[in-house]
N, C-alpha and C positions, 0 to 999 in steps of 0.2 A: 578598469576593475568593476565599474558599475554594470557593464554588459555581462561580465563573468558572473557576478552575483545574481543578476536578473535571471540568468539561465539556470539557476539552481532552485527555482520554485515550481511547484505544481499548484494551480489555482482553480477554484470553481468560479462560476459566473452565472448571471441571470439571463434569461431570454432564450428563444429558440432560433435566433438568427444572429448574424454578426452586425451589431449596431455600429454606428459611427464612432461612438465612444470606445467600444471594445476594439474596433479596428485600430484606433490611435494607440491604445495601450499596448496592443500586440506588437505594433511597430516600434514604439518608444521603449518598451520594456519587455522584449521577447522572453517568454518563460521556457522552462524545460518541458512543461506539459500543462494540460488542462484536464479536469475531472468533470464528468457529466453526471447529472442527476435527473430525476423525473421532470424537474422544472425546465429542462432543456429539450425535452423530447415530446414530439407530437405524433410522428409517424415514421416509418422506415425511410420513405423518400425524403422527408424533411431532415432526418438525421444524417443521411448520406450527404445531402447538400450542405448541412452545417459543418460537418467534419472536413469536407472538401474546401469550403470557404475559409475555415480556420487555418488550414495549412497554407492556403494561398497568400495569407497576410504575414507569414513567418518566413524569414530567410533561411533559418536553420530547421532541421528535422524536429518535429513536434510529437511528444508523447500525448496521446489522447486516451484517457483511462476511464474506467467505470467500476463500480462495485457490483459485479454480477456473480453472485454466489449461488443463487437459487433460493427458493423459499422466501422468507421475509425480506432478505436483502437482494432484491432483483429490481434493478432500475428500469429495465426494458418492459413496458406494458404490452398487452396483446396489441397487434397480432404476433409479436415476437413469442418464441417458445417460452412457456412458463415451466421452469424446472422446479422439482421439489427441493426441500432443504437437504443439506449435506448429511444430516442424521439418517434420512431415508436411504441415501446411497450406501451409508455405512451398514445399515440393517440388511439391505439387499446383498451387499458383498459377503456378509457372513453366512448367507444361505447358498453361496456358490463355492466352487473350488477356488483356490487361490489364483490359479492361472486364468480361469474364466472371469473371475471377479476383477482382476487387474485389467484384463482386456476390455471389460465392460466399462470401467471407470475411465480408461484411456479414451474410449470412443465417445463417452459423454463429454469429456473435456474437448475433444476434437470437434464435435458437433457445435458446442457452445462457442468455441473459438472461431469456427468458420462463419457463424452468424455475426459475431463481433467484427471480424475482419471485413465482412461484406458491407458494414456501415461505417467503416473508416476508423474503428477503434483498434489500438495496438497494444494496450496493456490492461489486464484485468486484475483488480485488487482481490485476488483469490488465488489459491484456496486458503480457507481458514485452517491453520495448523494447531489451533488451541485444543487441548484435551479438556473435555467437560468434567473436570475434577469435582466441581460443585454443581449438582443437578438443579439447585435453586438459583443459579447464576442468572441475573435479569437481562443480560445483554448477549451472551453467547448461546446458551441453550441448544436448540436444534441446528444452529449454524455450524456446530462442531460435528465432525464425522463420527466421533465415538468418545466414550469415557475411558477407553483403553488406548494408550499411546501407540501400541503396535498396530491396532486397527486404523488409527489416524494415518500412520505411515503408509500402510498398504492400500489406502483409498485415496488420500490426498495427493500422493506423489504420482500415481498413474494419471489422475485427473490433470495435474499440472503438466505432465508430459504431453497429454493430448492437446492442451492449450498451445504448447510450444510447437507441436507438429502442425498446427493450423496457422501458425504465424503470429501468435499472441504471446506477449511476455506475461508470465504468471508472477504475481507478487504475493508470497505467503505472509500470513499475519496471525496473531499480533505478538511479535517477539518481546519477551521470552515466554509469553503465555498469559492469556486473559481468562482462562477457563475456570480458575479457582476464586474468582472475585465474588463479593456480595453486593457490589454496587456497579452502576453503569457509568463508564468514564465520560459519556456524553453529558452527564449531570453532575458528577463529583469525582474526586480523585480516589480510586480504590487502593487498598493495600492487601498484599498477600503475605500473611505472617507464617510462612513455611520456612523450614530450614533449607540451607543450600543443598544438602544431600537429597531432600525430598524433591526439590525443584529439578535437580539433575536426573532423578529416577523417573520423573513423570513429565513435567512441562517441557523440559529441554529436549527430550528424546526426538519428537517429530522435527524440530528445527535442526538438530544435529544431522538427522537423516536427509533433510531437504538440502542442507549445505553440501553434504557429500554427493547428492544427486546432481548438483550444479544449478540449483535454482538461482535465477539471475537477480532477483530482488526480494527484499523482505520489508515489511512494515512493522513499526514499533508499537508497543503498548503504552498508553498513558496510565501506568500502574506502578506503585511503589512496592519494591521488594526489600524490606528492611535488612534481610540477611546479607544483601549485596550492597545496597545504598539506602540508608534510612531517610535521606532527605529529598532525593530527586526521583521522579518517575523514570522508567526505562528510556523514554523518548529524549530525556535531557541528561542522562547519566553516562559520563565517560567510563565509569566502572563496568556498566552493563554492556554498552555498545562497543567499548574498546577492549577491556580486559576479557570479557566473556565472548562476545560475538566475533570480534576480529581476531583476538589472540588465541583464545581457547578453541573456538569452533572453526577458526580460520576462514571465515566468510570473506570473500573478495568481491562480492557483487555490490549492488546499490542498496543503500538503506534509505527508506522513505518513512517520514514520520506519519503517524496518524494525524488527523486534522488538528492543527495547533489552536483552532478557535473553539475546540470542545471545552466544556466547563472544567474538566479535570485540569486543564492548563490555564485557561483564561481567568479563572477565579484568583489565581496567584501571580501570573505573569502576563504582561501585555504581549502583543504579537511580535514586536521588535525584540524585546527581551527573550521571549521564548525561542524565536528564530536563532538568535545568537547563541543561546545555551544549547540548542539542538545541534547547530553546526559544530560548536566546541566539543560536544559529546560524541560526534561521529555520524550524525545524520547527513546524508548527501543531498536529499531533496526534501526540504520542508513543504508540507502540504497544508494549504489554507483554503478552505472550501467556500468562504464568503469574502466580501470586501475587495473584490477585484478593482473597484474604482480607487481604493487607497493604495493600490500596488506601488505606484511611483514613490510615494512618501516612505513606504516601508523599505523598498529596495534602496533608496538613497540613504536612509538612516542606517541600515545594515552595512552598506558600502563604507560609510564614514567610520564605523567601528572596525571593519575589516582592515581598512588602510592603516589603522593605528596598532594592529595586533599581528605580529608575526605568526602566532599560533593559529589565528583565524585565517590568515593568508594561506598557510599550509593546508588547513582543512578545506578551504575553497578549491585550492589547486587539486587536491586528491579527489574531491567530489566531482570536479569537472572531468577529470580523467576517467573516472568510473562511469559517469554519464555518457561520455563518448563511446566507451566500450559497450554499454547497454544499447545505445542507438544503433551500433553496427550489427547487433543481433536481430534487428527487426527487418523482416523482408519488405521489399518495396510494396506499398499498398496501391492497388488500382483505384481508379475513380477519382 
């Protein structure tokens, strides 16, 4: 069971090479995947070497992901291509015919994906599917393609298709929508005090379209939506991830949490408790961007709880099955 639980995490780590400590943790507690940040990147050749070495120390296929949206959220420094934010693409799209605009966004996704594939990355935590409902939102802003859900659909989905055509798994975010918040979930726990009908008419529309288009992965929002669950943020809510995402929208892909070490979560729940709640809620792959050295103690603590809970065992089994299906969708990476 411990190896099964271990394989359901995505972790961040420090350093630009595979240290002895990192090598040991990868072998003792192999993860589902790793996420890269600027702290891991020096140059294209170094990054290719790093991703190749990371895979060599894992017996099972490894997801290697990055937040590469364009604009403010671009982890790849020059000489990598520096893309503008999604809002710019949304504005350009609206000046073109629908067909030409869709083809354009698809090519952008394909170009970005080919660059990611060339350095050994196989999952991009993009596109942002949030609707910029609140123009004073401190965290989304120009990361959103538009304040119109239909424009978000018409731009984000061709972009995601381009990523897939280049061999990269797109992960849409942040379900069920982070665009109407007044605070940043990196710092505190936001609440969206909208009615269920309002959320269905705006925030949920791009996610529903993405599910219908076959998007393979979605990332959750650390946001409370009182009309659906007054106590837990979406990342920890069985009502939102189960009743809405799985049952109502019929999403059958992989659900990845936003970073469980963000203050929206960590101010109230420790990592072990947050991980257990996330798994119970329907998260398949908990994401923890720091603390790789504590991975062993977290995995072992979570495993002990899973062994005592039939519900958690069922959740872990389902998550493992969906992870295997996701892995099968990734073309073999060269290098």
